[in-house]
Structure formats: structure tokens, C-alpha cells
C-alpha positions as CSV (number, residue, x, y, z in Angstrom):
1,M,3.0,19.3,16.3
2,N,6.2,20.1,18.1
3,P,9.2,19.5,15.7
4,Y,11.1,17.6,18.4
5,V,8.1,15.3,19.1
6,L,7.7,14.8,15.3
7,A,11.4,13.9,14.9
8,I,11.1,11.3,17.8
9,L,8.0,9.8,16.2
10,L,9.5,9.5,12.7
11,S,12.7,8.1,14.2
12,S,10.7,5.5,16.1
13,L,8.9,4.6,12.8
14,G,12.3,4.0,11.2
15,L,13.6,2.1,14.3
16,G,10.6,-0.2,14.4
17,T,10.9,-1.2,10.8
18,T,14.7,-1.6,11.0
19,L,14.3,-3.7,14.1
20,T,11.9,-6.1,12.3
21,F,14.2,-6.2,9.2
22,A,17.2,-7.1,11.3
23,S,15.7,-9.6,13.7
24,S,15.8,-13.4,13.5
25,H,14.0,-13.9,16.9
26,W,10.2,-13.7,17.0
27,L,10.1,-11.5,20.1
28,M,12.4,-8.9,18.4
29,A,10.3,-8.9,15.3
30,W,7.1,-8.5,17.3
31,M,8.8,-5.6,19.3
32,G,9.6,-3.8,16.0
33,L,6.0,-4.1,14.8
34,E,4.8,-2.7,18.1
35,I,7.2,0.3,18.1
36,N,5.9,1.0,14.5
37,T,2.3,1.0,15.7
38,L,2.9,3.1,18.8
39,A,4.9,5.7,16.7
40,I,2.3,6.2,14.0
41,T,-0.7,6.4,16.4
42,P,0.1,10.0,17.6
43,L,0.7,11.1,14.0
44,M,-2.7,9.8,13.0
45,A,-4.5,11.6,15.9
46,Q,-2.5,14.9,15.7
47,H,-5.4,17.0,14.2
48,H,-7.8,16.2,17.1
49,H,-10.7,15.8,14.7
50,P,-13.3,13.3,15.8
51,R,-12.9,11.4,12.5
52,A,-9.1,11.3,12.9
53,V,-9.5,10.0,16.5
54,E,-12.0,7.4,15.3
55,A,-9.6,6.2,12.6
56,T,-6.7,6.1,15.1
57,T,-8.8,3.9,17.5
58,K,-9.8,1.5,14.7
59,Y,-6.2,1.2,13.5
60,F,-4.9,0.6,17.0
61,L,-7.5,-2.1,17.7
62,A,-6.7,-3.9,14.4
63,Q,-3.0,-3.7,14.9
64,A,-3.2,-4.8,18.6
65,T,-5.2,-7.8,17.5
66,A,-2.7,-8.7,14.9
67,A,0.2,-8.2,17.3
68,A,-1.5,-10.5,19.9
69,M,-2.0,-13.2,17.2
70,I,1.7,-13.0,16.2
71,L,2.8,-13.3,19.8
72,F,0.4,-16.3,20.3
73,A,1.5,-17.9,17.0
74,S,5.2,-17.6,17.9
75,A,4.7,-18.9,21.4
76,T,2.7,-21.9,20.0
77,N,5.5,-22.6,17.5
78,A,8.2,-22.3,20.3
79,W,6.1,-24.6,22.5
80,M,5.8,-27.3,19.8
81,T,9.2,-27.1,18.3
82,G,11.4,-25.4,20.9
83,E,12.6,-22.8,18.4
84,W,12.1,-19.0,18.5
85,N,14.0,-18.5,15.2
86,I,11.8,-16.8,12.5
87,N,13.1,-19.3,9.8
88,D,12.0,-22.3,11.9
89,L,8.3,-21.8,11.5
90,S,7.1,-25.4,11.1
91,N,3.9,-25.9,13.2
92,P,0.9,-25.8,10.8
93,A,-1.4,-24.1,13.3
94,A,1.1,-21.4,14.2
95,T,1.9,-20.9,10.5
96,T,-1.8,-20.3,9.6
97,M,-2.3,-18.0,12.6
98,F,0.9,-16.1,11.8
99,M,-0.1,-15.5,8.1
100,A,-3.6,-14.4,9.2
101,A,-2.1,-11.9,11.6
102,L,0.2,-10.4,9.0
103,A,-2.7,-10.3,6.5
104,L,-4.5,-8.2,9.1
105,K,-1.4,-6.0,9.6
106,I,-1.1,-5.1,5.9
107,G,-4.8,-5.1,5.0
108,L,-5.1,-8.2,2.9
109,A,-8.7,-9.4,2.2
110,P,-10.7,-10.7,3.9
111,M,-9.0,-9.0,6.8
112,H,-9.1,-5.6,5.0
113,F,-12.2,-4.0,6.7
114,W,-10.2,-1.5,8.8
115,M,-8.1,-0.1,5.9
116,P,-10.6,2.1,3.9
117,E,-12.2,3.5,7.1
118,V,-8.9,4.3,8.7
119,L,-7.4,5.9,5.6
120,Q,-10.5,8.0,5.1
121,G,-10.1,9.7,8.5
122,L,-6.4,10.7,8.0
123,D,-4.8,13.6,6.4
124,L,-3.0,12.8,3.1
125,L,0.6,12.7,4.4
126,T,-0.2,10.4,7.3
127,G,-2.2,8.3,4.9
128,L,0.9,8.1,2.6
129,I,2.9,6.8,5.6
130,L,0.2,4.2,6.4
131,S,0.0,3.0,2.7
132,T,3.7,2.7,2.1
133,W,6.1,2.6,5.1
134,Q,3.8,0.6,7.4
135,K,3.7,-2.2,4.9
136,L,7.5,-2.8,4.9
137,A,8.0,-4.7,8.2
138,P,5.0,-7.1,7.8
139,L,6.0,-7.8,4.2
140,A,9.6,-8.5,5.3
141,L,8.3,-11.2,7.7
142,I,6.0,-12.7,5.0
143,I,9.0,-12.9,2.6
144,Q,11.1,-14.6,5.3
145,T,8.5,-17.2,6.2
146,A,6.9,-17.7,2.7
147,Q,8.2,-21.1,2.2
148,A,6.6,-22.4,5.3
149,I,3.1,-21.1,4.5
150,D,0.5,-23.1,2.6
151,P,0.5,-22.1,-1.1
152,T,-3.2,-22.5,-1.4
153,M,-3.8,-20.1,1.5
154,L,-1.5,-17.5,-0.1
155,T,-3.2,-17.9,-3.5
156,I,-6.7,-17.5,-1.9
157,L,-5.6,-14.4,0.1
158,A,-4.0,-12.8,-3.0
159,V,-6.8,-13.4,-5.5
160,T,-9.4,-12.3,-2.9
161,S,-7.5,-9.1,-2.2
162,T,-7.2,-8.2,-5.9
163,L,-10.9,-8.9,-6.4
164,V,-12.0,-7.0,-3.2
165,G,-9.6,-4.1,-4.1
166,G,-11.1,-3.8,-7.5
167,W,-14.8,-4.4,-6.5
168,G,-14.7,-2.2,-3.4
169,G,-13.3,0.8,-5.2
170,L,-16.0,0.9,-7.9
171,N,-18.7,2.8,-6.0
172,Q,-16.5,5.1,-4.0
173,T,-16.5,8.9,-4.2
174,Q,-13.7,9.6,-1.7
175,V,-10.2,9.6,-3.2
176,R,-8.6,8.3,0.0
177,K,-11.0,5.3,0.1
178,I,-10.2,4.6,-3.6
179,L,-6.4,4.7,-2.8
180,A,-7.1,2.3,0.2
181,Y,-8.8,-0.2,-2.1
182,S,-5.9,0.3,-4.6
183,S,-3.5,-0.6,-1.8
184,I,-5.5,-3.8,-1.0
185,A,-5.4,-4.9,-4.7
186,H,-1.6,-4.2,-4.9
187,M,-0.9,-6.2,-1.8
188,G,-2.7,-9.1,-3.5
189,W,-0.3,-8.9,-6.4
190,M,2.7,-8.9,-4.1
191,I,1.5,-11.9,-2.1
192,I,0.6,-14.1,-5.1
193,I,4.2,-14.3,-6.2
194,V,6.0,-14.3,-2.8
195,Q,6.6,-18.1,-2.7
196,Y,7.8,-18.5,-6.2
197,A,9.9,-15.3,-6.8
198,P,10.3,-13.1,-3.7
199,Q,12.4,-10.7,-5.8
200,L,9.3,-9.9,-7.8
201,T,7.5,-9.0,-4.6
202,L,10.2,-6.5,-3.9
203,V,9.9,-5.0,-7.5
204,A,6.1,-4.8,-7.1
205,L,6.5,-3.2,-3.6
206,G,9.0,-0.6,-5.0
207,T,6.9,0.4,-7.9
208,Y,3.7,0.5,-5.7
209,I,5.5,2.9,-3.2
210,V,6.6,5.2,-6.1
211,M,3.2,5.3,-7.7
212,T,1.2,5.7,-4.5
213,S,3.6,8.4,-3.3
214,A,3.1,10.4,-6.5
215,A,-0.8,10.0,-6.2
216,F,-0.9,11.1,-2.5
217,L,1.5,14.0,-3.0
218,T,-0.5,15.2,-6.0
219,M,-3.8,15.1,-3.9
220,K,-1.9,16.9,-1.1
221,V,-0.8,19.8,-3.4
222,S,-4.2,20.2,-5.0
223,S,-6.1,19.7,-1.7
224,T,-8.3,17.0,-3.2
225,T,-10.2,14.5,-1.2
226,K,-13.3,13.9,-3.4
227,I,-13.8,12.9,-7.0
228,S,-16.1,15.9,-7.5
229,T,-13.2,18.2,-6.5
230,L,-11.0,16.6,-9.2
231,A,-13.0,18.5,-11.9
232,T,-11.6,21.8,-10.7
233,T,-7.9,20.6,-10.8
234,W,-7.3,21.5,-14.4
235,S,-8.0,25.2,-13.7
236,K,-5.6,25.2,-10.8
237,Y,-2.8,23.0,-12.0
238,P,-3.0,22.4,-15.8
239,I,0.3,20.4,-16.2
240,L,-0.2,18.5,-12.9
241,T,-3.6,17.3,-14.1
242,A,-2.1,15.6,-17.2
243,T,0.7,13.9,-15.2
244,T,-1.8,12.8,-12.4
245,A,-4.0,11.1,-15.0
246,L,-0.9,9.2,-16.2
247,V,0.1,8.3,-12.6
248,L,-3.4,6.8,-12.0
249,L,-3.2,4.8,-15.3
250,S,0.3,3.6,-14.1
251,L,-1.4,2.4,-10.8
252,G,-3.8,0.5,-13.0
253,G,-0.9,-1.2,-14.8
254,L,-1.3,0.2,-18.4
255,P,1.8,0.1,-20.7
256,P,4.0,2.0,-21.4
257,L,3.9,3.3,-17.8
258,T,5.9,1.9,-14.9
259,G,2.9,0.1,-13.2
260,F,2.8,-2.4,-16.1
261,M,6.3,-3.8,-15.2
262,P,5.5,-5.7,-12.0
263,K,2.2,-7.1,-13.3
264,W,3.8,-8.3,-16.5
265,L,6.7,-10.0,-14.7
266,I,4.4,-11.6,-12.1
267,L,2.1,-13.0,-14.8
268,Q,5.1,-14.3,-16.7
269,E,6.4,-16.1,-13.5
270,L,2.9,-17.5,-12.7
271,T,2.7,-19.0,-16.2
272,K,6.2,-20.5,-15.8
273,Q,5.1,-22.1,-12.5
274,G,2.2,-23.8,-14.3
275,L,-0.6,-21.6,-12.9
276,P,-2.3,-20.1,-16.0
277,M,-5.8,-20.1,-14.3
278,V,-4.5,-18.1,-11.3
279,A,-2.7,-15.7,-13.8
280,T,-6.0,-15.3,-15.7
281,A,-7.9,-14.6,-12.5
282,M,-5.4,-11.9,-11.5
283,V,-5.7,-10.2,-14.9
284,L,-9.5,-10.1,-14.8
285,T,-9.4,-8.6,-11.3
286,A,-6.9,-6.0,-12.5
287,L,-9.4,-5.0,-15.2
288,I,-11.9,-4.2,-12.4
289,S,-9.3,-2.0,-10.7
290,L,-8.5,-0.2,-14.0
291,Y,-12.2,0.9,-14.2
292,F,-12.1,3.1,-11.2
293,Y,-8.6,4.5,-12.1
294,L,-10.2,5.5,-15.5
295,R,-13.1,7.0,-13.6
296,L,-10.7,9.3,-11.7
297,C,-8.9,10.2,-15.0
298,Y,-12.2,11.0,-16.6
299,A,-13.2,13.2,-13.7
300,M,-9.9,15.1,-13.9
301,T,-9.4,15.6,-17.6
302,L,-12.8,15.2,-19.4
303,T,-15.2,17.0,-17.1
304,I,-15.7,20.7,-16.2
305,S,-16.6,21.8,-12.8
306,P,-20.3,22.9,-12.5
307,N,-19.2,25.8,-10.3
308,T,-17.2,28.9,-11.2
309,A,-14.1,29.4,-9.1
310,N,-14.4,32.8,-7.3
311,S,-11.0,32.6,-5.8
312,T,-7.5,33.3,-7.3
313,T,-6.3,30.2,-9.1
314,P,-3.5,28.7,-7.0
315,W,-1.0,28.4,-9.9
316,R,-1.0,32.2,-10.0
317,T,0.3,32.4,-6.5
318,A,3.5,31.0,-4.9
319,T,3.1,27.7,-3.1
320,N,4.8,26.8,0.2
321,Q,4.7,23.1,-0.4
322,A,7.8,21.2,-1.5
323,L,7.3,20.1,-5.1
324,F,10.6,18.3,-5.6
325,P,9.4,14.9,-4.1
326,L,6.2,15.1,-6.2
327,A,8.2,15.7,-9.4
328,L,10.6,12.9,-8.6
329,F,8.0,10.3,-7.8
330,T,5.8,11.4,-10.8
331,V,8.7,11.1,-13.3
332,T,9.7,7.7,-11.8
333,A,6.1,6.4,-11.9
334,L,5.8,7.4,-15.5
335,A,9.1,6.6,-17.1
336,L,10.7,3.6,-15.3
337,L,9.4,0.9,-17.7
338,P,12.4,1.0,-20.0
339,M,14.6,0.2,-17.0
340,T,12.9,-3.3,-16.6
341,P,16.0,-5.2,-17.9
342,A,18.3,-3.3,-15.5
343,V,15.9,-3.9,-12.6
344,M,15.7,-7.6,-13.3
345,A,19.5,-7.8,-13.6
346,L,19.9,-6.1,-10.2
347,I,17.5,-8.4,-8.4
348,T,18.7,-11.7,-9.9
């Protein structure tokens, strides 16, 4: 892709998200979401592969549907209350429709069906943008309007997402689909706590972005898209294999890795709010997710490829890929847990 076109598209991605962050009017927020969608569409289809074009079409249709629902919900709210301000969302029908639209935007279950199929058709860097940056603007709107949304609806969406995210990833063999279901499960953890402690949603989002970036960049460096390919990784990148296994366990939320921090804080807050059964359900669904992370770790570290590699092992040759972002995200994903008190002090 032409570097000038790429710069324009990436700038538009940033502009759309910033516009949604800064807006207090429904139309401006909607416009930011639309700029976001239109900017990432050419990036998704840039390889002109039939699967990439199919994924782009599915993504565009899902996002266009969600955008139309947001516009209709905001118009309904303005018609009933006379207000276009984001913080004045008070009509029950508009509130429900708005939350359903944002759930479709970020891939919350049961509006998650587009997410695994779309991510499977993309290259790993575009998939990384879709899994991280594209979640920011809709989550900002959810945090702003969380107090107006029915708590039961949020709880059902969150628990369903963590359950579907764990259950759906169990029988997958494609790494990108597994990361898509991982994204769905993590979105559930963010949504469950958004009404009670929005700052914990931001902590969960930050740690999710760090861990997912480390996972995607690792798969990019090792050119891995299937579980069967993971078995050859140890002969290519011995040190990277060990750190990747730890990153995957961090995504699963095992201590003493960073991924344990948001889950621990969220469960603590749910218990404080008098919701022990919801907290128990979240823990049980997290165990299902942990199973497929362990499966990936097993494939990487405890199995040997059935085929002999006939080519030169990549670690013997110089790579042209930037490894600093990968190193930064990996270290952060593995070693941030001791910083929990400092993080909590910052957000409170």
C-alpha cells in the first residue's frame, strides 16, 4: 500500500476514535465511529485475497448495522426527551437499542458472530488493530452511559460473552479464531464491572491491549496462523517460545502474570457489591478459556513437529521485522503484576 494512503488511513483511525472520545453530542460520537469504520475497511482488504475481501464485507455490514442502530436510538431518545447529549440517555427503548448496537460494535455475545470469521480473514497486524484500537471508541461510549443501562442486561451480556468466548475457542485450530474468542471473553470481563467501577474496566482494557499485542506480534514474527505450526516455533525462536507460552498464560489470567490483576480486582469488586454468584460464574467461565490457552502452550512447548524443517532456521538469519514493540509488550504482559498498588493508586 502507498505510504501516503496508509498514513491517511491510520490518521483517520486516530481521528475517529478521538472524535468519539471528545464528543458530548450523539451525532458527533456516531460520526467518529463511522470514520473509524471507513478508515479500517481499506486496510482490511489491502491484500486483495478473496478471504480478506469476504472478511471486510462481513465487518462492514456488521458495523453499518450497529451504526444505524446507534443513530436510530439517539434519534428516538432525542424525540422522547428533547436532548442530544450523550449523558442524557433516559428513554428505556433507546437505551436498550443503544447497548445492543455497541455490543455488536465490539463483538459481545450474543452479537459476536462476525468477530471470529472476520479476524480469520485478516493478516495479523490488521487483526491486531481490529482487536485493540477498534474497541476503544465503543467502550468509551459504554462507560459514559453505563449508569443509564439496565444492570441485568449488562450482567447477561458479560456472563454470556465470557461463556461463549471460552466455549467457542475450545475446538478451534486457527490461532486467529482463538484470539477472536479470547477477545470476546475479555470484553465480557470489562462489561461486567463497568457500572460499579469504570476504572477497573480501563485497567482490564489496558492489560488486555498489552497482552493481545504481545500475542499478535509474536505470531507475526513467527508467521504462525495454525496450532499445528506452533510445534515448529521452538526450533525457529527458542527464547520467544518460552515467553509466548507465558504471554498466553497471562491472557488466561494465571498469577504471577499481569493478566491475573484485572480478574482479581474485578472479582473483589463484584464480591463487595454483593454479587458472589456472578463472580463465581465469571471464574468458572475463565477456567474454560484457560483450557485453550493451555492447549496452545502445550502445542508450543511440549510437542515436536512431525516434519523435519528443510529450510534454514530463521534465528540464524537476520530479520527485517521491528522487534522492540514485541519485546516491550511481552515484558509488560509478564511483569506488571507487582505494579498493581501503583495502578490502583493512579486510577483512584
